[in-house]
C-alpha positions in Angstrom: 201.7 155.6 167.4 204.3 155.8 164.6 204.4 152.9 162.1 207.8 151.5 163.3 206.4 151.4 166.9 203.2 149.7 165.8 205.2 147.1 163.9 207.5 146.5 166.9 204.6 146.1 169.2 202.9 143.6 166.9 206.1 141.6 166.6 206.6 141.5 170.4 203.1 140.0 170.7 204.4 137.0 168.7 207.0 135.9 171.3 206.9 135.5 175.1 210.4 136.2 176.2 213.1 138.8 175.4 216.1 140.5 177.1 216.3 143.6 179.2 219.5 145.5 179.3 220.8 148.3 181.5 223.7 148.8 183.8 224.1 147.9 187.5 227.0 149.4 189.5 228.5 150.8 186.2 228.5 147.4 184.5 226.1 146.4 181.7 223.9 143.4 182.1 221.4 141.5 180.0 218.6 139.5 181.7 215.9 137.3 180.2 212.4 138.5 180.9 208.8 137.4 180.1 206.8 140.2 178.5 203.3 141.1 177.4 202.0 144.1 175.5 199.3 146.1 177.2 197.9 149.5 176.0 200.9 150.1 173.7 203.4 149.5 176.5 205.5 146.5 177.3 205.3 144.9 180.7 207.9 142.4 181.7 208.4 140.0 184.6 211.7 139.5 186.3 212.9 137.4 189.2 213.0 139.8 192.2 215.8 137.7 193.8 218.4 138.8 191.2 217.8 142.5 192.1 217.9 143.6 188.5 214.6 145.5 189.0 216.4 147.9 191.3 218.8 148.9 188.5 216.0 149.2 186.0 213.4 151.2 188.0 213.5 154.8 187.0 216.3 154.3 184.5 216.6 153.9 180.8 216.6 150.3 179.7 216.8 148.5 176.3 214.5 145.6 175.7 214.9 143.3 172.8 213.1 140.2 171.4 213.3 138.2 168.2 212.4 135.0 166.4 216.0 134.1 165.5 215.8 130.6 167.0 212.5 129.7 165.4 214.0 128.4 162.1 211.7 130.7 160.0 212.6 132.1 156.6 211.6 135.6 157.6 213.5 136.5 160.8 213.0 139.7 162.8 214.5 141.5 165.8 212.9 144.3 167.8 214.7 146.6 170.2 213.5 149.6 172.0 214.6 151.9 174.8 212.5 153.6 177.4 212.3 154.4 181.1 211.3 151.4 183.3 209.2 151.5 186.4 208.0 148.9 188.8 204.3 148.3 188.6 201.5 146.1 190.0 199.8 144.4 187.1 196.1 144.1 186.8 194.4 140.7 187.2 194.0 140.6 183.4 197.7 141.3 182.9 198.7 138.7 185.4 196.5 136.2 183.5 198.2 137.2 180.2 201.7 136.5 181.7 200.6 132.9 182.4 202.2 130.8 185.1 205.6 131.9 186.4 208.6 129.6 186.3 209.2 127.5 189.4 212.8 128.5 190.0 215.5 130.8 188.7 219.1 129.7 189.2 217.8 127.1 191.7 215.9 129.7 193.9 212.1 129.9 194.1 210.8 132.4 191.6 209.5 135.7 193.1 208.1 138.0 190.4 208.5 141.7 190.0 206.8 143.5 187.2 208.0 146.5 185.2 206.5 148.7 182.5 208.3 150.4 179.7 206.8 152.8 177.2 208.9 152.4 174.0 210.7 155.6 173.0 213.3 154.7 170.4 212.3 151.7 168.4 214.3 149.6 165.9 213.0 146.7 163.9 215.2 144.6 161.7 213.9 142.0 159.2 216.1 139.3 157.7 214.9 137.3 154.6 216.6 133.9 154.7 214.7 132.2 151.8 217.7 132.1 149.6 220.1 130.7 152.2 221.1 127.0 152.1 219.9 125.1 155.1 222.4 125.0 157.9 223.3 121.5 159.1 225.3 121.2 162.2 227.3 118.0 162.8 227.8 119.0 166.4 231.6 119.1 165.8 233.7 122.3 165.9 
């Protein structure tokens, strides 16, 4: 596995959620997804009720995750593209996902699992150690 892919996979292991992007009926969409890394591939869990898995299955998707909301001095963002396929995870993989959410948009959560083998990988690193702390007053 090339160095950039190895670094991306390691970073993905540090966070639980990311965003999957593809198009559905010629319109782009971005959906949150829970992910795990298994055997150098990324498995993610979506809510079946939204139907996004139908647009993803067999198609090229982009998946991204980051630590941008963690308040760290060293921020990173990972994005990769690859072909997605619906899969049945192993018992070990199911355990790694942890408990599913109760609902999505008020509907009971029904999981669907997809696997993507990263093809094109991008990792961005942002060093914020010299930035002044941002203080929000809550006012525009």
